[in-house]
VMD Tcl script that draws the C-alpha trace (Angstrom):
set ca {
  {0.00 0.00 0.00}
  {2.82 2.43 0.81}
  {4.22 1.96 -2.70}
  {0.84 2.86 -4.25}
  {0.48 5.91 -2.00}
  {4.00 7.05 -2.90}
  {3.18 6.56 -6.58}
  {-0.02 8.61 -6.20}
  {1.86 11.42 -4.44}
  {4.61 11.39 -7.06}
  {2.13 11.58 -9.91}
  {-0.27 14.07 -8.33}
  {2.40 16.66 -7.67}
  {3.90 16.61 -11.16}
  {3.13 19.77 -13.08}
  {1.94 17.90 -16.15}
  {-0.32 15.39 -14.39}
  {-3.22 14.33 -16.58}
  {-6.63 14.52 -14.86}
  {-7.63 11.07 -16.16}
  {-4.40 9.48 -14.89}
  {-4.92 11.25 -11.58}
  {-8.46 9.87 -11.43}
  {-7.18 6.35 -12.03}
  {-4.55 6.67 -9.31}
  {-7.21 7.80 -6.84}
  {-9.52 4.98 -7.92}
  {-6.67 2.54 -7.23}
  {-6.46 3.85 -3.65}
  {-10.21 3.62 -3.22}
  {-10.74 0.14 -4.67}
  {-7.50 -1.74 -4.07}
  {-6.83 -0.31 -0.62}
  {-10.45 0.33 0.47}
  {-9.77 3.99 1.22}
  {-12.71 6.33 1.75}
  {-13.02 9.65 -0.04}
  {-12.16 11.42 3.22}
  {-9.04 9.30 3.73}
  {-7.88 9.90 0.16}
  {-8.47 13.65 0.55}
  {-6.31 13.70 3.70}
  {-3.57 11.63 2.01}
  {-3.29 13.92 -1.01}
  {-4.12 17.15 0.84}
  {-7.10 18.00 -1.35}
  {-10.78 18.54 -0.56}
  {-13.28 15.69 -0.52}
  {-15.22 17.34 -3.36}
  {-12.01 17.41 -5.45}
  {-11.49 13.70 -4.82}
  {-15.13 12.89 -5.67}
  {-14.93 14.82 -8.95}
  {-11.69 13.06 -9.90}
  {-13.16 9.65 -9.03}
  {-16.16 10.48 -11.22}
  {-13.77 11.16 -14.13}
  {-12.56 7.57 -13.93}
  {-16.13 6.41 -14.58}
  {-16.78 8.55 -17.68}
  {-17.28 6.77 -21.01}
  {-14.00 5.96 -22.77}
  {-14.52 8.48 -25.60}
  {-15.05 11.29 -23.07}
  {-11.95 10.25 -21.11}
  {-9.88 10.24 -24.30}
  {-10.67 13.86 -25.23}
  {-10.00 14.99 -21.65}
  {-6.70 13.07 -21.55}
  {-5.69 14.63 -24.88}
  {-6.42 18.10 -23.51}
  {-9.14 18.82 -26.09}
  {-11.75 19.16 -23.35}
  {-11.43 20.33 -19.76}
  {-12.57 18.11 -16.89}
  {-15.11 20.81 -15.99}
  {-16.64 20.74 -19.50}
  {-16.54 16.94 -19.40}
  {-18.48 17.01 -16.15}
  {-21.43 18.75 -17.83}
  {-21.32 16.60 -20.95}
  {-21.23 13.43 -18.85}
  {-24.46 14.50 -17.16}
  {-26.27 14.10 -20.50}
  {-27.69 10.60 -20.10}
  {-28.65 10.02 -23.74}
  {-25.60 8.27 -25.16}
  {-26.07 9.50 -28.74}
  {-26.54 13.11 -27.66}
  {-23.53 12.92 -25.31}
  {-21.33 11.48 -28.09}
  {-22.41 14.19 -30.54}
  {-21.75 17.02 -28.13}
  {-18.45 15.52 -26.97}
  {-17.25 15.29 -30.58}
  {-18.37 18.84 -31.31}
  {-16.83 20.17 -28.08}
  {-13.50 18.44 -28.74}
  {-13.32 19.94 -32.24}
  {-14.44 23.44 -31.32}
  {-12.72 23.88 -27.94}
  {-15.84 24.34 -25.83}
  {-15.45 25.54 -22.25}
  {-17.42 24.46 -19.16}
  {-19.84 27.38 -19.46}
  {-20.98 26.28 -22.92}
  {-21.06 22.62 -21.90}
  {-23.28 23.52 -18.96}
  {-25.61 25.50 -21.25}
  {-25.82 22.46 -23.57}
  {-26.64 20.20 -20.64}
  {-29.31 22.57 -19.35}
  {-30.84 22.93 -22.82}
  {-30.86 19.17 -23.28}
  {-32.35 18.67 -19.82}
  {-35.20 21.05 -20.64}
  {-35.73 19.31 -23.97}
  {-35.35 22.60 -25.80}
  {-32.52 21.86 -28.22}
  {-33.24 23.03 -31.73}
  {-31.63 19.89 -33.16}
  {-31.79 16.54 -31.42}
  {-28.60 14.57 -32.22}
  {-30.29 11.37 -31.00}
  {-32.21 11.35 -34.28}
  {-28.99 10.44 -36.09}
  {-27.11 7.73 -34.15}
  {-23.34 7.81 -34.43}
  {-21.47 4.76 -35.69}
  {-19.89 2.56 -33.03}
  {-16.33 3.69 -32.33}
  {-13.81 1.65 -30.37}
  {-11.29 3.21 -28.01}
  {-8.35 4.60 -29.96}
  {-10.25 4.34 -33.23}
  {-10.82 7.54 -35.19}
  {-14.49 8.56 -35.06}
  {-16.39 8.87 -38.29}
  {-17.71 12.34 -39.05}
  {-21.38 12.76 -38.20}
  {-23.49 14.31 -40.97}
  {-26.31 16.65 -39.97}
  {-28.77 18.90 -41.77}
  {-28.32 22.67 -41.54}
  {-31.39 24.30 -39.99}
  {-30.99 27.37 -42.21}
  {-30.30 26.07 -45.73}
  {-31.36 22.43 -45.35}
  {-28.19 20.88 -46.79}
  {-26.37 17.95 -45.21}
  {-22.74 18.44 -44.19}
  {-20.26 17.25 -41.52}
  {-21.00 18.24 -37.92}
  {-17.63 20.04 -37.71}
  {-18.82 22.50 -40.38}
  {-21.75 23.59 -38.19}
  {-22.04 26.05 -35.35}
  {-24.26 25.41 -32.37}
  {-26.75 28.21 -31.95}
  {-29.20 29.14 -29.27}
  {-32.58 30.60 -29.96}
  {-36.23 30.35 -29.08}
  {-38.11 27.35 -30.52}
  {-40.49 29.84 -32.17}
  {-37.56 31.54 -33.91}
  {-36.28 28.23 -35.30}
  {-39.81 27.41 -36.46}
  {-39.94 30.78 -38.26}
  {-36.62 30.03 -39.98}
  {-37.97 26.64 -41.08}
  {-41.20 28.30 -42.35}
  {-39.24 30.90 -44.36}
  {-36.96 28.22 -45.81}
  {-39.94 26.03 -46.79}
  {-41.67 29.02 -48.45}
  {-38.46 29.87 -50.29}
  {-38.02 26.27 -51.46}
  {-41.64 26.19 -52.63}
  {-41.30 29.51 -54.43}
  {-38.09 28.36 -56.14}
  {-39.74 25.13 -57.27}
  {-42.71 26.94 -58.85}
  {-40.77 29.81 -60.42}
  {-40.50 29.57 -64.18}
  {-37.19 30.35 -65.83}
  {-37.26 33.74 -67.54}
  {-36.38 34.07 -71.17}
  {-34.27 36.99 -72.26}
  {-34.69 36.94 -75.79}
}
mol new
graphics top color blue
foreach p $ca { graphics top sphere $p radius 0.5 }
foreach p [lrange $ca 0 end-1] q [lrange $ca 1 end] { graphics top cylinder $p $q radius 0.2 }
display resetview
């Protein structure tokens, strides 16, 4: 046990410690050595809430852990994305967040919007392909709410607006599409 505690201390006080590795070290203390959160907090001289949050990181889905380990997503942003319980929605937002560099404030807003069921686009309607750990994810294709064309998720921006406003955009687009379909080509000659 002393060797594991020394290893945890050594790794936790490095400047470049990765939050996922830190979480795994703490989980080792908790599971292998039956240490409580309070005992771990005393050992590493951190708060109990810090220890709980790190232990939670160790339980995140693999794809979420990977983007946090790679530094493409902060643990704080990962916390909010992990609270989305719909797997397809969580995968979509994790991929988007990792590509766009989303902070915890945006991730929290996404979670709160999802929780209220008020997202303009529901990523669960288009399931992502299965991706193994370490395997490059395939690009998700979604339909633009403005122009109606399909393109990769990374080409889109996430926008916030009232449901009524998005309905108005859809109504204008539908009217424009209908008008374009019925318009006759003009002859200049």
